[in-house]
Phi, psi and omega in degrees: 000137187277147178288137172267002184250130173227136179298146177237164188305323185291347192086012176258199179228144164259116191257124176251132181214193186287350177250008182106196177250151181215147187267134180239168181294160170302147183278331184195165171288163188288340185260001188241145171293132177292136175238117188243137175258140181231115194248093187269160174158174181281337182045060185237075354260172177301144173219186192283345174292316182303318181294323180289322169299312177306314180301311177310306185298319186299321179284316191281322184265352183050054178299145161279331180195142180245133178252127171271123179243094178292132179288145166287310168207126181289136174299334183268353182226052188297331181275353183264128184254108180291162164304157182307154188301319194288330181290311184296321181289326176298311183290327180297305182306316177297322185290322191259010182297131189076359179264103199284341182259004177236158172196169184264132172245118190253029186299317188289316178299313172292332179287320174080183185059202180286136186268119173242128186304321181306315178305313189296315184293326178295321175299322180284324178291333182281323182282333180224079186299134174090351178290149173271126182243137176238125180259125180267137176212155185292164180301321182292341182265354183300310182290347187257006183305327182294346182264352178290158185286132176053070180293328178295321178287330168312300186296332187283326194265342183206151169272141186260126183235124189268128175283127184288149175279149174305327181272008173074014178307150181274142180261141181226139171257142177253141173302149011271013178282140165224162176178198193220167182248130174284156187273330197238161170059044172294134182228116186283066176219145184234156171298329185298313180302319179286322175303317182299318181295322183290322176290338177276346189079024181266153184288148165233025189286336176273001186248344179235160172302154187291326174298321187285328179291327182293311180292329172298320185296327180288306184224087193275109182280357188253011180268000000 
């Protein structure tokens, strides 16, 4: 698949997605290795805990940029049907509006079918040669990485960073994987809890960004 992210003379990026093109600030200086964070998930919907995780990763890993990558269909949740792709993308873009060091990457949705992380990491490696990549994942998934497609290639392409659980449970990596755990901002809320509250007619305005809450109120995909 050809890249839709192209370098421009200023050292920044011109990003093409489902909503068009936008020029972004330079990712890094010419003398430093680019450090990219990749945050995959269903984001159904994106909520404040996701944003806290992103901020912790940017600060602790000193990332140049963090990409939110919404999955089309998880290989581990084949029976689960998320909200429509365009709705999830809209909510993510609303949540990240004004955040110059975060952006939405819709490659898995554009690719369609089952989303495999190794394909996504290969795409980033091709677009950003020499970049150091950090992939964020939940603590429960750390011990299951060997079950993901092409685990050896995954371990070669990226470092894995565990999002801490609110209960402080320990995350364990199995060979060939090694990684680290973020220190900050565990927040006890999940997208499934938010969906349940929406279906029950309960407010979610303190759990998701204001713009996302407003968008859900106007065109609710969870009813």
